N, C-alpha and C positions, 0 to 999 in steps of 0.2 A: 613582552615582559621575557625575564631569565627568569629561571630556577635561585630557589634562597637557593642553600646552601648544606651541603647533603644529609648529615643529621637533622635537619626539619624534612626535606621531601622525601629520604629514605624510612620513618620509623615505619617497622611494624608493625606494633597496631594502627596505624593510621593506613594501611595498604590502599582500602576501599576510596577513603577521602585521597589520598596520590594520585587516585586512577583520575577521578573526578576532575581534584585540581590541575593533572597535566591537562587534560580534557580541554580548561577554560585557558590555558597558555598561564596558572599566573598570574591571571589578569587581576586585580582589582575591581574592575570597570564590570566585571562580568559575576560577581557577588551574589545575583538575585539568584542567577541559573544555577550556581553553583550553591549554593541554600536549598535551592530546589531542589538538585537531588542528591543530598545530605540527608534532605527530609527521607526524601523517597527510600531511601534506601535500610534506614536506622529509623521512618516512623517518627520523628522527634528530633530536636537538634541540641545535643547531649554540649556540656556547657564546656570540657575536656576541648570538645573538637570545635568549636566556637571558637575557643585560644586558639589554638590548633593551624584554625585556617588562617587568623588574626596573623600569627603569627611567620606562616607558609606566602602571605597574599602580603607580606612586612607593610602593616597598617592595625591602627591599634586595637586591641579586643571589644575596646568601648565601639568603636564604628563599627563594628559584625555588630554586636550586641545591638545595635544602634536599630540596623541595618533589621535583623531578626528578631526582635518586638514591636517595630513601626507596621508589621504589611500582618494581616488576622492570616493570612495561608500560613504564615508558619506556630511551630507549637513549641516549649519549652520543655513541657512536659508529655513523658510516654504516648503514646497515641495507640488506640487498638486496631487490631490487625482488619476488622470493617471498622470502617466508620460510618454512623448511622446517623442522618442530618434531618430531622421532623422540622416541617414548615409552619413557619409563627405570621404568613402572613394572611391579608385579613381575610382573603376566602378559607384558607386555610382553619384559619383561629375561628371566624364563623361557621365552619361545619363541623368543629369538637377537634384541633389541633394537642388539647392541650389535655386531653382525654387520653388521645396517644400516646403523648410523651410521656405521659403520666403510667401506663400500661408499659411500653418500655422499660420506664426505670423498675419496677417496680419487677417485671421480672426480671431484668438483670442484679433485679439486689441491690442498684444505685444507693445512694443515701445522697443529701444532700448536697450540693456542692463536689461531688462526685461528678468526672466524663468517662472515668475509665474503668472497667470490671478490672478485677486485679490478678486474672489470667491472661492482659491485654489481647484478648479477644475482642472486641466492641468499646468504641467510646461515641457518646450522645451527647449532640451537637443541636444548638436548634439555632433556624436562618432566619431571613426576613420574607426569602420568597425564591421558589424551587423554580418557579417559571410555569407551572401544569395545575392550575385551578384548574380548569375543567374537571382535572382527579380531585380536585381537594376534599380532606385531606389528605395531604403527602407526604410519604418518608420517600427522603435516598439511602440507600443501602452500598456503600461506593460507587456511587455515580448511577446507579441505577436508580428509577424510579420507583415506587408501587401507591397503588391511589386506587379508587378511594380504599382507605383506611379505616380500621377498627378495634376495637381492642382484640377480638378473634384472626383478625387476622395479622398484627401483631405479634401473634404467638406461635402464627404458623410459620413466618418468616423467621423469626429471630432460631424454631426448632431447626428448622428447613437449614441453617448457617450453625448453626451449635454441633450437627448432624455432619454439615460440610458436603450436603446436599446442593444442587441449584433449583433457585426459588422457583416456584410457578408463579 
């Protein structure tokens, strides 16, 4: 697919996005891959970038927004540097994942409805299953699984992450 007009492709405020679009050949059939890379770069999909991508790919903004909102992997809200996923599958739930989630939310000072800390250091999500039932209850931080977890272990992991230390 040919590049869009110079003004679109060379916008200085979207240099990283332009590099991603170039890598994918400005091909609308690569939209999911494009959005994945943009989210990896920005930790979410800003509205102005979705509009820019639509213009650059010569598709409607509604189409790009539809893809971005259809797949659970995409977020339209900023996510923290560290993504904490709390498993709430059957084994984890039975072994106390609700207490683990409550301890995480209390430690981070998250109120009802909030997923991300104000400093954008942490985002907390619940997931149906992490696939580590033998270690229940478990959490995954940046895709590294920890378990079995309790309130004290949660505090240890979060304190280490706040200090920038490797979690043991």
